[in-house]
N, C-alpha and C positions, 0 to 999 in steps of 0.2 A: 422694783425700784423703791427706794425710801426717800421721802421728801423731807429735807431739813434745811432751815435757814435759806429757803428759796432755791435750793439746788437739788438735783436728782442724784441719788447715791445708789450705785449698783452693788448688790450683795447676793450671796448664795446661803441658803439655810437648808441643810439637808442632813442625812444620816439618821441615827436613832433618836427620835424626838423625846424618848423617855430617858435617855442617857444624860450624863453631865455635859454641859456646853463647853466647847473649846472655841475660842475666837482667835482667828489668825490675821495678823497684820503684816503686810508686805513692806519691803523697803522702798526708798525713793526711786521713782521712775519705773516701778514694777507694777504688777497687777495680781488679780486673783490666781492666775495660772501658776505664779511662782510659789504659791503656798499649797496648791492642791497635792503635790507629791507627798507632803508630810501630813496631809489631812485625810485623803482618801482611805488610807489603811485603817482608819478608825470609824468609818461610816456605820459599822455594825454595832459599835459599842458607845459612841458618843454623838451628841448633836453638834454639828459642825457649822460654824458661821464664818464665812470669809467675805471680805468686802474689798472693792476697789476704793482705796482712800480717796477722798475728794481731790481732784486735780490729776487723777491717774486712771488708766483703764477706761471703763465706760461711765465713770462718775464725772459729773461736772466739777469744774474748779470753783473754789469759794469766791464769793463776790467781794470779800475783803481779805486782808492778809492775816489768815488764821495763825494763832499760836498753837503750841503743842497741847495746851489745855483745851483749846477750842476743839481740836481733833478728839481728845479724850471725852469731852462733853457730848460730842456728836455720837460717839460709839455708845456711851451710856444711854443716850436717848433712844438709839436704835434698839438696844437690848431691852429697854423698858417696853418699847412698842411690841417686842417679840415675847414679852413676859419672861425674860431671862433675868434672874436675880443675881446669883453669885456665879462668877465665871472663872474659867481657866484661860490664861492669855499666852499666846505664842507670837512673838514679834521679831522680825528680822530688821536690823539696821534702823532706818527711820521708824519703822513699825515697832521696833524694840524700845526706842526712846519714848514713843507715845505710850507704850505699855507701862513703862516706868512712871510716867505722869499719871496714868489711869490708876495704877496701884497706890500712888500717894493719896489719891482723892476718893477712890471708890473701893468697894469690897471685892477682893480677888481671892480665889481659893488657892490657886497655884499659878506660877508664871515661868515661862521658858524664854530666855533671851538669846538671840542669835546674832553675834557680832554687833551689839547695840552700842552706839555712841551715847555719851551722857555728859560730857564736859566740853568746854571750849578749848580748841587747840590754840596754843600760843606759838605763833610763828614770827620770826624776825622779818620785817618787811624786806623784800628783795629790792635790788637796784631798780628794776622796772617799775615796781610799785612806788618807790620814792620819787622817781621821775614823773610818774603819772600824777602824784599828789601836787607836785610843783606846777605841772601843766594846767591843772584845774584852777590854779590861782592866776593864770595868765589870760587876759582878755582874748577872746576868739579861739582859744585852745581847749576850753573846758569841754565842749561838745565832742571834740576829737578824742580827748582823754577818756570820756565815757564809752565811746565806741571801742577803743583799744582795750579797756577794762573788761568789756563784755567778751571780746575775743580771747582774752587771756584767762578768763575764769575757768572753773572746773567744767568738765563735760556736763554734769548735772545743771550747772548754772547756765551754760550756753544753750542747752536744749530746752530750757524752761521758758514759759511765757512770762511777761512782766509780772503778773500777779504771783505766779509760782516762784519766781526769783525772790520776791519780797518774803514769801513764806520760807523759802530755803535759807535766806539770810537770818531770819528770826530763829529758825531751827538750829543752825550751826552756832549761833551766838547765845543760846540758852544753856546755862550750866546747871546741872542737876545734882552736882556732887554732894552738897550738904543735905538736900532734901531726901536723897536716896536712903540715908541712914534711918529714916523713919518707916521704911517699907517693912511690913511684918509677914507677908505671905511667903511660904516656901518658894524658893527660886532656884532654877537650874540654868547655868550659863554654858553655851556652846560657842566655841571660837575657832578660827583657823590660825594656825601658827604663822602663816605667811600673809595674814590679812593686811593689805596695804591701805585700806580705807580707815580702819580703826585698829591700831596696833595691839598686839596680844598683851602688851604690858597693861593696857587699860582693862583687860579681862581680869587679871589678877587683882587689880585695885578695886574693880567693881565687886568681886567676890568678897573682899574685905569690908566693903561699905554696907552690903546687905547681910544682916545678921544670919538669917536662915537660908544660906545659899551654898551651892556646890558648883564646881567648874570642871569641864573637860575641854582640853585643847586638842584639836585634830592636827597631827603632824603633817606637814607638806600641803596643807589646804589653805584656801584663800578666804575672801570675804563671803563667799558662797559655800563655805564648808558644810553647812547643813545639807546641801544637795550633793556635794562631792562625795560625801559618805552617807548617802541616803539611808541605807539599811541600818547603820549604826544610830543615826538620828531617830528613826522610827522606833528602834528598840529602846532608846533612852526615853522617848516620849511615853511609850507604853508602860515602862517601869515606873516612871515618875508620876504618872497620872493615877496609878493604882493606889 
């Protein structure tokens, strides 16, 4: 366990301690186990660091509503404590967005993004949402509206604790589009053609925003494309990290 900002953070540090370090960051609601299939094949060649991001797995949740930058700073402090200087990052979904923020702020050798969101989705308010907004302005109905909103929210939102809901809201409302243009490390992007969480159109836009980047789209795959075609993903990581 690593202690940071008053909370315990669970992580694994294994593999070849003399090799280059690869840091794996999982998606929202996931844990270390989701990244092990694309980490374990490299235990003889690389130092592998996987953590349960605060609020998930065996790590405690933050005591305040962390921003993406807070998560990146935590990772940087953990790596400093492990005497790891320049890293390779592999992040899925929420972990990919944290990777982008990390790469904007700290030194990264190479980065692989797996279905990583980076911008704010613009959606026209549904009829239910418009009704709820009106309800909140009516005395005695505000509390009811809040309960209905919780039930209507995404699965991630409904399953989260109050603190993690605040963090999720900050995450989805953080747009990195302009800042991404400043990322200089070589980046490879892997996406699922049928990704319902982050549309494949975003993948092509992301490739255009990061100067030194490449993209592969897995046909017929979802938001978990990196696992659905595990062999191909491992081959890409091996080639890209050389």
